[in-house]
Biopython code that builds the backbone (N, CA, C, O; Angstrom):
import numpy as np
from Bio.PDB.StructureBuilder import StructureBuilder

atoms = [
    (1, "MET", "N", (-131.942, 146.022, 70.941)),
    (1, "MET", "CA", (-131.177, 146.073, 69.708)),
    (1, "MET", "C", (-130.524, 144.724, 69.466)),
    (1, "MET", "O", (-130.114, 144.047, 70.409)),
    (2, "ASN", "N", (-130.430, 144.347, 68.242)),
    (2, "ASN", "CA", (-129.810, 143.113, 67.798)),
    (2, "ASN", "C", (-128.339, 143.073, 68.238)),
    (2, "ASN", "O", (-127.600, 144.022, 67.975)),
    (3, "PRO", "N", (-127.901, 141.991, 68.902)),
    (3, "PRO", "CA", (-126.495, 141.906, 69.352)),
    (3, "PRO", "C", (-125.479, 142.044, 68.221)),
    (3, "PRO", "O", (-124.419, 142.642, 68.405)),
    (4, "MET", "N", (-125.802, 141.490, 67.052)),
    (4, "MET", "CA", (-124.879, 141.615, 65.915)),
    (4, "MET", "C", (-124.780, 143.074, 65.466)),
    (4, "MET", "O", (-123.700, 143.546, 65.112)),
    (5, "ALA", "N", (-125.900, 143.777, 65.482)),
    (5, "ALA", "CA", (-125.904, 145.190, 65.107)),
    (5, "ALA", "C", (-125.102, 146.004, 66.116)),
    (5, "ALA", "O", (-124.401, 146.945, 65.746)),
    (6, "MET", "N", (-125.209, 145.637, 67.395)),
    (6, "MET", "CA", (-124.443, 146.343, 68.430)),
    (6, "MET", "C", (-122.945, 146.128, 68.241)),
    (6, "MET", "O", (-122.153, 147.057, 68.403)),
    (7, "MET", "N", (-122.560, 144.901, 67.899)),
    (7, "MET", "CA", (-121.141, 144.619, 67.671)),
    (7, "MET", "C", (-120.630, 145.408, 66.465)),
    (7, "MET", "O", (-119.520, 145.939, 66.485)),
    (8, "ARG", "N", (-121.442, 145.479, 65.426)),
    (8, "ARG", "CA", (-121.061, 146.244, 64.229)),
    (8, "ARG", "C", (-120.939, 147.721, 64.564)),
    (8, "ARG", "O", (-120.006, 148.390, 64.120)),
    (9, "MET", "N", (-121.892, 148.233, 65.355)),
    (9, "MET", "CA", (-121.865, 149.643, 65.747)),
    (9, "MET", "C", (-120.604, 149.943, 66.560)),
    (9, "MET", "O", (-119.975, 150.983, 66.362)),
    (10, "LYS", "N", (-120.237, 149.054, 67.459)),
    (10, "LYS", "CA", (-119.027, 149.248, 68.260)),
    (10, "LYS", "C", (-117.800, 149.325, 67.359)),
    (10, "LYS", "O", (-116.941, 150.189, 67.536)),
    (11, "SER", "N", (-117.728, 148.419, 66.397)),
    (11, "SER", "CA", (-116.599, 148.408, 65.468)),
    (11, "SER", "C", (-116.560, 149.699, 64.644)),
    (11, "SER", "O", (-115.492, 150.278, 64.448)),
    (12, "LEU", "N", (-117.714, 150.145, 64.166)),
    (12, "LEU", "CA", (-117.778, 151.382, 63.382)),
    (12, "LEU", "C", (-117.389, 152.596, 64.224)),
    (12, "LEU", "O", (-116.703, 153.495, 63.738)),
    (13, "MET", "N", (-117.823, 152.624, 65.480)),
    (13, "MET", "CA", (-117.473, 153.743, 66.370)),
    (13, "MET", "C", (-115.965, 153.775, 66.633)),
    (13, "MET", "O", (-115.367, 154.851, 66.650)),
    (14, "GLU", "N", (-115.349, 152.615, 66.835)),
    (14, "GLU", "CA", (-113.903, 152.554, 67.047)),
    (14, "GLU", "C", (-113.160, 153.085, 65.822)),
    (14, "GLU", "O", (-112.200, 153.844, 65.955)),
    (15, "LYS", "N", (-113.600, 152.689, 64.645)),
    (15, "LYS", "CA", (-112.975, 153.150, 63.403)),
    (15, "LYS", "C", (-113.158, 154.658, 63.252)),
    (15, "LYS", "O", (-112.232, 155.358, 62.841)),
    (16, "PHE", "N", (-114.355, 155.164, 63.584)),
    (16, "PHE", "CA", (-114.625, 156.595, 63.512)),
    (16, "PHE", "C", (-113.672, 157.356, 64.440)),
    (16, "PHE", "O", (-113.114, 158.382, 64.051)),
    (17, "ARG", "N", (-113.487, 156.860, 65.651)),
    (17, "ARG", "CA", (-112.573, 157.507, 66.607)),
    (17, "ARG", "C", (-111.139, 157.517, 66.083)),
    (17, "ARG", "O", (-110.412, 158.490, 66.281)),
    (18, "GLU", "N", (-110.731, 156.440, 65.415)),
    (18, "GLU", "CA", (-109.393, 156.383, 64.830)),
    (18, "GLU", "C", (-109.242, 157.412, 63.705)),
    (18, "GLU", "O", (-108.223, 158.096, 63.609)),
    (19, "ASN", "N", (-110.264, 157.509, 62.863)),
    (19, "ASN", "CA", (-110.209, 158.404, 61.703)),
    (19, "ASN", "C", (-110.378, 159.877, 62.062)),
    (19, "ASN", "O", (-109.840, 160.750, 61.381)),
    (20, "HIS", "N", (-111.119, 160.151, 63.123)),
    (20, "HIS", "CA", (-111.467, 161.535, 63.479)),
    (20, "HIS", "C", (-111.324, 161.746, 64.990)),
    (20, "HIS", "O", (-112.329, 161.971, 65.664)),
    (21, "PRO", "N", (-110.116, 161.681, 65.540)),
    (21, "PRO", "CA", (-109.945, 161.720, 66.997)),
    (21, "PRO", "C", (-110.431, 163.012, 67.652)),
    (21, "PRO", "O", (-110.797, 162.997, 68.828)),
    (22, "LYS", "N", (-110.442, 164.117, 66.928)),
    (22, "LYS", "CA", (-110.857, 165.386, 67.534)),
    (22, "LYS", "C", (-112.371, 165.483, 67.721)),
    (22, "LYS", "O", (-112.838, 166.210, 68.598)),
    (23, "VAL", "N", (-113.136, 164.764, 66.913)),
    (23, "VAL", "CA", (-114.595, 164.867, 66.996)),
    (23, "VAL", "C", (-115.116, 164.340, 68.339)),
    (23, "VAL", "O", (-115.866, 165.053, 69.006)),
    (24, "PRO", "N", (-114.752, 163.127, 68.762)),
    (24, "PRO", "CA", (-115.230, 162.675, 70.072)),
    (24, "PRO", "C", (-114.741, 163.584, 71.218)),
    (24, "PRO", "O", (-115.466, 163.802, 72.189)),
    (25, "MET", "N", (-113.518, 164.109, 71.101)),
    (25, "MET", "CA", (-113.017, 165.026, 72.135)),
    (25, "MET", "C", (-113.867, 166.292, 72.182)),
    (25, "MET", "O", (-114.171, 166.798, 73.262)),
    (26, "PHE", "N", (-114.249, 166.799, 71.021)),
    (26, "PHE", "CA", (-115.102, 167.988, 70.957)),
    (26, "PHE", "C", (-116.439, 167.712, 71.624)),
    (26, "PHE", "O", (-116.897, 168.500, 72.451)),
    (27, "PHE", "N", (-117.076, 166.584, 71.266)),
    (27, "PHE", "CA", (-118.375, 166.274, 71.850)),
    (27, "PHE", "C", (-118.279, 166.043, 73.354)),
    (27, "PHE", "O", (-119.197, 166.403, 74.091)),
    (28, "ALA", "N", (-117.188, 165.452, 73.817)),
    (28, "ALA", "CA", (-117.010, 165.256, 75.253)),
    (28, "ALA", "C", (-116.919, 166.601, 75.968)),
    (28, "ALA", "O", (-117.527, 166.790, 77.021)),
    (29, "ALA", "N", (-116.157, 167.534, 75.394)),
    (29, "ALA", "CA", (-116.023, 168.869, 75.996)),
    (29, "ALA", "C", (-117.338, 169.638, 75.911)),
    (29, "ALA", "O", (-117.730, 170.309, 76.866)),
    (30, "ALA", "N", (-118.013, 169.541, 74.779)),
    (30, "ALA", "CA", (-119.257, 170.293, 74.583)),
    (30, "ALA", "C", (-120.398, 169.747, 75.424)),
    (30, "ALA", "O", (-121.300, 170.497, 75.798)),
    (31, "SER", "N", (-120.376, 168.453, 75.730)),
    (31, "SER", "CA", (-121.496, 167.862, 76.461)),
    (31, "SER", "C", (-121.683, 168.500, 77.834)),
    (31, "SER", "O", (-122.798, 168.544, 78.353)),
    (32, "GLY", "N", (-120.608, 168.987, 78.415)),
    (32, "GLY", "CA", (-120.710, 169.655, 79.713)),
    (32, "GLY", "C", (-121.203, 171.081, 79.611)),
    (32, "GLY", "O", (-121.518, 171.696, 80.630)),
    (33, "CYS", "N", (-121.279, 171.621, 78.409)),
    (33, "CYS", "CA", (-121.686, 173.015, 78.198)),
    (33, "CYS", "C", (-123.101, 173.156, 77.664)),
    (33, "CYS", "O", (-123.713, 174.216, 77.800)),
    (34, "VAL", "N", (-123.627, 172.096, 77.056)),
    (34, "VAL", "CA", (-124.938, 172.183, 76.414)),
    (34, "VAL", "C", (-126.025, 172.036, 77.461)),
    (34, "VAL", "O", (-126.043, 171.077, 78.232)),
    (35, "GLY", "N", (-126.921, 172.992, 77.476)),
    (35, "GLY", "CA", (-128.063, 172.946, 78.383)),
    (35, "GLY", "C", (-129.300, 173.435, 77.663)),
    (35, "GLY", "O", (-129.236, 173.876, 76.516)),
    (36, "GLU", "N", (-130.414, 173.355, 78.342)),
    (36, "GLU", "CA", (-131.660, 173.827, 77.748)),
    (36, "GLU", "C", (-131.509, 175.294, 77.362)),
    (36, "GLU", "O", (-131.057, 176.114, 78.161)),
    (37, "GLY", "N", (-131.885, 175.610, 76.148)),
    (37, "GLY", "CA", (-131.748, 176.972, 75.630)),
    (37, "GLY", "C", (-130.482, 177.207, 74.837)),
    (37, "GLY", "O", (-130.372, 178.216, 74.141)),
    (38, "SER", "N", (-129.509, 176.287, 74.926)),
    (38, "SER", "CA", (-128.295, 176.400, 74.115)),
    (38, "SER", "C", (-128.668, 176.265, 72.649)),
    (38, "SER", "O", (-129.684, 175.655, 72.315)),
    (39, "VAL", "N", (-127.848, 176.835, 71.775)),
    (39, "VAL", "CA", (-128.069, 176.710, 70.333)),
    (39, "VAL", "C", (-126.927, 175.892, 69.748)),
    (39, "VAL", "O", (-125.753, 176.199, 69.956)),
    (40, "ILE", "N", (-127.293, 174.841, 69.008)),
    (40, "ILE", "CA", (-126.316, 174.003, 68.314)),
    (40, "ILE", "C", (-126.425, 174.318, 66.837)),
    (40, "ILE", "O", (-127.516, 174.297, 66.267)),
    (41, "GLU", "N", (-125.278, 174.613, 66.212)),
    (41, "GLU", "CA", (-125.267, 174.923, 64.793)),
    (41, "GLU", "C", (-124.450, 173.870, 64.068)),
    (41, "GLU", "O", (-123.361, 173.507, 64.511)),
    (42, "LEU", "N", (-124.973, 173.384, 62.961)),
    (42, "LEU", "CA", (-124.278, 172.403, 62.131)),
    (42, "LEU", "C", (-124.040, 173.000, 60.760)),
    (42, "LEU", "O", (-124.929, 173.612, 60.169)),
    (43, "SER", "N", (-122.826, 172.814, 60.263)),
    (43, "SER", "CA", (-122.466, 173.338, 58.952)),
    (43, "SER", "C", (-121.709, 172.257, 58.197)),
    (43, "SER", "O", (-120.835, 171.589, 58.750)),
    (44, "ILE", "N", (-122.057, 172.096, 56.929)),
    (44, "ILE", "CA", (-121.396, 171.114, 56.072)),
    (44, "ILE", "C", (-120.953, 171.808, 54.794)),
    (44, "ILE", "O", (-121.727, 172.531, 54.166)),
    (45, "GLN", "N", (-119.710, 171.584, 54.419)),
    (45, "GLN", "CA", (-119.241, 172.070, 53.125)),
    (45, "GLN", "C", (-119.025, 170.850, 52.247)),
    (45, "GLN", "O", (-118.207, 169.987, 52.566)),
    (46, "THR", "N", (-119.756, 170.774, 51.144)),
    (46, "THR", "CA", (-119.653, 169.626, 50.246)),
    (46, "THR", "C", (-118.337, 169.670, 49.478)),
    (46, "THR", "O", (-117.643, 170.687, 49.468)),
    (47, "ALA", "N", (-118.007, 168.563, 48.840)),
    (47, "ALA", "CA", (-116.797, 168.494, 48.018)),
    (47, "ALA", "C", (-116.852, 169.501, 46.875)),
    (47, "ALA", "O", (-115.814, 169.923, 46.364)),
    (48, "GLU", "N", (-118.070, 169.888, 46.472)),
    (48, "GLU", "CA", (-118.246, 170.863, 45.392)),
    (48, "GLU", "C", (-118.179, 172.305, 45.897)),
    (48, "GLU", "O", (-118.235, 173.241, 45.100)),
    (49, "GLY", "N", (-118.058, 172.492, 47.213)),
    (49, "GLY", "CA", (-117.948, 173.827, 47.777)),
    (49, "GLY", "C", (-119.249, 174.435, 48.261)),
    (49, "GLY", "O", (-119.255, 175.566, 48.746)),
    (50, "LYS", "N", (-120.354, 173.708, 48.139)),
    (50, "LYS", "CA", (-121.642, 174.207, 48.613)),
    (50, "LYS", "C", (-121.704, 174.074, 50.135)),
    (50, "LYS", "O", (-121.272, 173.063, 50.687)),
    (51, "THR", "N", (-122.238, 175.089, 50.812)),
    (51, "THR", "CA", (-122.354, 175.063, 52.262)),
    (51, "THR", "C", (-123.812, 174.912, 52.668)),
    (51, "THR", "O", (-124.685, 175.627, 52.176)),
    (52, "LEU", "N", (-124.061, 173.969, 53.573)),
    (52, "LEU", "CA", (-125.376, 173.768, 54.161)),
    (52, "LEU", "C", (-125.244, 174.042, 55.653)),
    (52, "LEU", "O", (-124.299, 173.580, 56.293)),
    (53, "CYS", "N", (-126.192, 174.792, 56.206)),
    (53, "CYS", "CA", (-126.090, 175.162, 57.616)),
    (53, "CYS", "C", (-127.488, 175.181, 58.237)),
    (53, "CYS", "O", (-128.454, 175.597, 57.596)),
    (54, "THR", "N", (-127.585, 174.733, 59.471)),
    (54, "THR", "CA", (-128.824, 174.811, 60.230)),
    (54, "THR", "C", (-128.470, 174.943, 61.711)),
    (54, "THR", "O", (-127.320, 174.753, 62.105)),
    (55, "ASN", "N", (-129.469, 175.269, 62.518)),
    (55, "ASN", "CA", (-129.237, 175.324, 63.957)),
    (55, "ASN", "C", (-130.498, 174.900, 64.684)),
    (55, "ASN", "O", (-131.576, 174.826, 64.094)),
    (56, "MET", "N", (-130.354, 174.624, 65.969)),
    (56, "MET", "CA", (-131.489, 174.232, 66.800)),
    (56, "MET", "C", (-131.279, 174.736, 68.218)),
    (56, "MET", "O", (-130.156, 174.754, 68.724)),
    (57, "ARG", "N", (-132.362, 175.142, 68.849)),
    (57, "ARG", "CA", (-132.326, 175.519, 70.260)),
    (57, "ARG", "C", (-132.649, 174.258, 71.061)),
    (57, "ARG", "O", (-133.662, 173.606, 70.810)),
    (58, "VAL", "N", (-131.800, 173.915, 72.013)),
    (58, "VAL", "CA", (-131.912, 172.682, 72.784)),
    (58, "VAL", "C", (-133.085, 172.770, 73.765)),
    (58, "VAL", "O", (-133.246, 173.752, 74.490)),
    (59, "THR", "N", (-133.900, 171.704, 73.760)),
    (59, "THR", "CA", (-135.035, 171.606, 74.675)),
    (59, "THR", "C", (-134.753, 170.530, 75.729)),
    (59, "THR", "O", (-133.769, 169.796, 75.628)),
    (60, "ALA", "N", (-135.604, 170.445, 76.720)),
    (60, "ALA", "CA", (-135.477, 169.408, 77.748)),
    (60, "ALA", "C", (-135.573, 168.016, 77.113)),
    (60, "ALA", "O", (-134.858, 167.100, 77.518)),
    (61, "ASP", "N", (-136.451, 167.859, 76.121)),
    (61, "ASP", "CA", (-136.568, 166.572, 75.424)),
    (61, "ASP", "C", (-135.272, 166.206, 74.705)),
    (61, "ASP", "O", (-134.876, 165.040, 74.683)),
    (62, "ASP", "N", (-134.614, 167.202, 74.119)),
    (62, "ASP", "CA", (-133.331, 166.956, 73.440)),
    (62, "ASP", "C", (-132.286, 166.472, 74.432)),
    (62, "ASP", "O", (-131.520, 165.556, 74.134)),
    (63, "LEU", "N", (-132.252, 167.081, 75.607)),
    (63, "LEU", "CA", (-131.282, 166.676, 76.632)),
    (63, "LEU", "C", (-131.535, 165.238, 77.075)),
    (63, "LEU", "O", (-130.592, 164.480, 77.302)),
    (64, "GLU", "N", (-132.806, 164.864, 77.196)),
    (64, "GLU", "CA", (-133.143, 163.488, 77.571)),
    (64, "GLU", "C", (-132.652, 162.511, 76.505)),
    (64, "GLU", "O", (-132.108, 161.457, 76.832)),
    (65, "LEU", "N", (-132.843, 162.858, 75.232)),
    (65, "LEU", "CA", (-132.366, 162.024, 74.127)),
    (65, "LEU", "C", (-130.846, 161.895, 74.176)),
    (65, "LEU", "O", (-130.319, 160.793, 74.024)),
    (66, "MET", "N", (-130.136, 163.001, 74.385)),
    (66, "MET", "CA", (-128.667, 162.969, 74.428)),
    (66, "MET", "C", (-128.173, 162.091, 75.570)),
    (66, "MET", "O", (-127.207, 161.346, 75.404)),
    (67, "GLU", "N", (-128.822, 162.172, 76.725)),
    (67, "GLU", "CA", (-128.420, 161.333, 77.863)),
    (67, "GLU", "C", (-128.632, 159.859, 77.543)),
    (67, "GLU", "O", (-127.788, 159.024, 77.870)),
    (68, "THR", "N", (-129.745, 159.538, 76.911)),
    (68, "THR", "CA", (-130.035, 158.148, 76.540)),
    (68, "THR", "C", (-129.004, 157.638, 75.543)),
    (68, "THR", "O", (-128.528, 156.509, 75.668)),
    (69, "LEU", "N", (-128.656, 158.456, 74.555)),
    (69, "LEU", "CA", (-127.643, 158.045, 73.570)),
    (69, "LEU", "C", (-126.277, 157.863, 74.219)),
    (69, "LEU", "O", (-125.547, 156.935, 73.871)),
    (70, "LYS", "N", (-125.922, 158.740, 75.162)),
    (70, "LYS", "CA", (-124.627, 158.603, 75.851)),
    (70, "LYS", "C", (-124.553, 157.286, 76.600)),
    (70, "LYS", "O", (-123.490, 156.668, 76.666)),
    (71, "GLU", "N", (-125.667, 156.851, 77.165)),
    (71, "GLU", "CA", (-125.694, 155.578, 77.898)),
    (71, "GLU", "C", (-125.498, 154.388, 76.963)),
    (71, "GLU", "O", (-125.016, 153.337, 77.386)),
    (72, "MET", "N", (-125.872, 154.550, 75.691)),
    (72, "MET", "CA", (-125.772, 153.452, 74.724)),
    (72, "MET", "C", (-124.369, 153.325, 74.132)),
    (72, "MET", "O", (-124.000, 152.244, 73.675)),
    (73, "VAL", "N", (-123.582, 154.393, 74.129)),
    (73, "VAL", "CA", (-122.257, 154.383, 73.513)),
    (73, "VAL", "C", (-121.239, 153.875, 74.531)),
    (73, "VAL", "O", (-121.193, 154.362, 75.661)),
    (74, "PRO", "N", (-120.426, 152.900, 74.134)),
    (74, "PRO", "CA", (-119.414, 152.363, 75.051)),
    (74, "PRO", "C", (-118.437, 153.445, 75.501)),
    (74, "PRO", "O", (-118.035, 154.298, 74.710)),
    (75, "LYS", "N", (-118.064, 153.404, 76.768)),
    (75, "LYS", "CA", (-117.090, 154.365, 77.320)),
    (75, "LYS", "C", (-115.703, 154.004, 76.842)),
    (75, "LYS", "O", (-115.374, 152.829, 76.677)),
    (76, "GLN", "N", (-114.881, 155.035, 76.618)),
    (76, "GLN", "CA", (-113.495, 154.805, 76.211)),
    (76, "GLN", "C", (-112.569, 155.053, 77.372)),
    (76, "GLN", "O", (-111.354, 154.913, 77.235)),
]
sb = StructureBuilder()
sb.init_structure("model")
sb.init_model(0)
sb.init_chain("A")
sb.init_seg("    ")
for serial, (resi, resn, name, xyz) in enumerate(atoms, 1):
    if name == "N":
        sb.init_residue(resn, " ", resi, " ")
    sb.init_atom(name, np.array(xyz, "f"), 0.0, 1.0, " ", f" {name:<3s}", serial, name[0])
structure = sb.get_structure()
């Protein structure tokens, strides 16, 4: 990855943590609970009040991806 892009990503992640402190805490707590066969559900409510929802059953490949992404994100 481009070093400038990595620096920008770090800055954006820090700002995200400042703006939404509960989200990283949630993911940290949930990461110890998610295993193969777990179901992750995502729900979004738009500013207009429309709700979008989906879910996925976690596979071994998904866990490998999550571990790789965790290694890329700077530790706090």
